[in-house]
N, C-alpha and C positions, 0 to 999 in steps of 0.2 A: 504494500500500500504506500502510495506516494505521500511524503510529508507535506502538509499544507504550509502556505507561506507564513502564517502567523506563528506556527510551530517552529519553523526555521528561524524566524526572528527571535523568538523566545529562547531557543537553544543557543543561538549565537551570543545573545546578551548574557545568558547564564554562564557560558564558557568564559567570556571576558571578565565577568565578576569573579568567577572561581579562580582565574589566573591572576587576579590582583590588579587588573587594569582600572577597575572602579572599586575603591575602598568603601567600607561602611560609612554612610552619610554622604557619599559622592553623588552628584547630580548626573543622571543618565542623559544621553542625547535626546533632543526634543522629538516630539511626535512628527513634526514636519520634517526634521532632518532624517529620521528613520524612514519615513514614507518616501522621501526622495532617493535615499540610498538604496532601498529595496524595490523601488518602482511599484509601490502599492498604495492603497488608500489609507487615510488616517484611521478608518474603522478597523482595518487589518492590524495596524499598530496597536490600537486600543485592545484588541483581542489578545495580542502577544503580551501586553502588560498585565492583562487580567490573569494570564497563566502564571506569570512571575509573582503577582500579588498572592495568588492562591498557594504558591510555594513559600510564602513568607519571605521572599527574597528582596522585594522592593516595596516601597510605600509611596503613596501620593502626597505631595506637598502643594497646598493651595497656592496657585499663582506661579509655581516654579517647576511643575512637572513631576517626575518620579526620581526618587533617590534610593540608594542601596540601604536596606534595613540595617540599623545599628544594633538592634537586639535580636539575635537569632532565636528562633523558636523550635521546639521539638515536641513530639508526642510521646506519651507513655507507650510501653510495649503493647502490641495487640490492637485489635479493632481497626484494621487498615482497609476498611471497605471504601473509604474515600481516598482519592489520590492527593487531596489538598493537605499540605503540611500545616496550615493554620486551622484546620478543622480539629479542635481539641488541643492545638499547640500551646505550649507554655514556655516561658523563659527557661534557659538551662545553662549549666556550666560544665565544661569538660573536665574530667578528673584524671590527672596524671598523664603519663605518656603511654600510648598504645604498646602492648607487650604480648609476647607469646606465652600462653598458659595452657595447661590441660583443663578443659572445661568440665563443669559438673556433669554427672551421668546423664540426666535428661537432655542437656544441651548436646553432649557428644552423640547421643542416640539420634537426636533430631538432625544433626549434621552428617550422620553416617560415618563417624570417625572410628578408627581402630582404638584399642586399649592404649592409653597413655599418649595418644596422638594430640599434638598441640594445635591451637587455633589462635588467630589474632584477636586480642581483647581490647575493646574500646568502651569506656564507661562515661556516663553522663548523669548528672543530678538534675532532674526536672523539678522546677520550683514553682510555687505560687507567685502571682504578681507582686506580693509583699515581700518576697525573698525567702519565705519559709520552704523547707524541703517537702516535696510531695512524693516522688518516687525515684528509686535508683534503677537505672537501666544499663545493663551490661550487654553490649553487642559482640557477638562472636562470629568471625569470618573464617571459613575454611581457607587453607593455604593457596589453593588455585585462584580464589577470588582476591585474596590479599596481595598476591604476587602480581596479578594483572592490574590492580588498582593501588599503586604504591603510596598514594597520598593518605590511604587509610592508616599507614604506619607512622604518620606525622602527628604532632600535637595540634590541638586546636580544632574547632568545628569546620566542616566543609560547607562553604557558602551555599552551594547548590543542593545540599542534602546528600546523604550517603546513597540513597536509592538511585538518584539521578547520576551521581558520579560513577557508581558501580556499573550501571547500565551503559554509560558512555564509554567506559574503559573495556568492558568485557563483551558488549553486544548482547548481554543476557538481561532480560527484564523479568521482574517478578510477575508470575502468572497465577500462582496459588499461594494462599496464606493459611496457616494452621495456628490456632491459639489453644493452648492448654492452660487452664487455671487450677491451681492447687493452693494449699495453705501450709505454712510452716513457721517455726520461730526464726527470727532474724539472727544473723551471726553478729559477733562483737563488732566487726568492721562495718557491717551494714547499719548497726544501731548507732554507731558514732556518726556516720555520714547522714543518716536520716534524723538524728537528734532525738532518739527514743531511748528509754531505759529498758534494759533486759531483765527478765524475759519479756519479749514482746512478739505477738503474732503478726504475720504479714500475709497478704495475698500475693501470690507469685504467678505472673503470666509469662508463659514461654511462647513466643511468637516466632514461627519459622516461615521464611519466604523462599519459594522455589520457582525455578524457571520453567519454561514450557516442557522441558524434558524431565522434570521432577528433581533436578539437581539443586541442592540447598545453596542459596546465596548468602544468607545470614540467619542467625538465630539470636533473638533478643530475649533476655530474662529481665522482667520488670518486677521489682520488689517494692510493695506499697504497704505501709503500716495499716493494720486492719481497720483502725478507726477512720482512715481516710479513703478506704476503698469502697466503691459502690458501683454496681452495674444496674442500670434501669432499662427495661425494654418494653415497648408498647406493641401490641399485636391484636388482631381481630380474633374473636371466638364465636363459634356457631354450634348449634346443636345438630347432631346427626338426624337425618330425616327417618 
């Protein structure tokens, strides 16, 4: 399927932001300039900007156009039915430098790893707008994905988001997601990062994204204190005839 013009424009701007050409807070080219550059209508440029806004990558500034977002957002693990990063997105901070570790059993199983096989670990603390800790998310990448997407091994968030970056580097997009929710006590390390006293219960969501061939791209483990975790669903009900 051919890529539409507005998607091409969004992807080109995303790459320029990711490569550091436009820093957080920087003003992007005007709609008129982009329309002239790409030989498209202003409406097509607006659609491209809507894509980037849904990614949480740019924000509209009254009277000045669009600027690169200064506060990146991320979502808790799981519930990735929407492709928008700002759907449920919250401020976050990256924790430490990515490293290679043996993941916990459920994550290793989800990634299809052998016993004692390592994966690349990236951690982020998703926070409430007031700065309080909400959930600790640990993302695990199998070696084939991490080696093909080397910026995953660097510190700091990826402006375009890990999903977009991995897809751009590997040519593999997430086609199927699986979420498994369980409960357990938090570890001492998790308790310190989340600001809770032990013993404390937590909801644990293990989210695995797989490509069209069923190969794992990433497995995220989200740990949320029990008193902060809630899932609400609305659905229709009918009596059998």
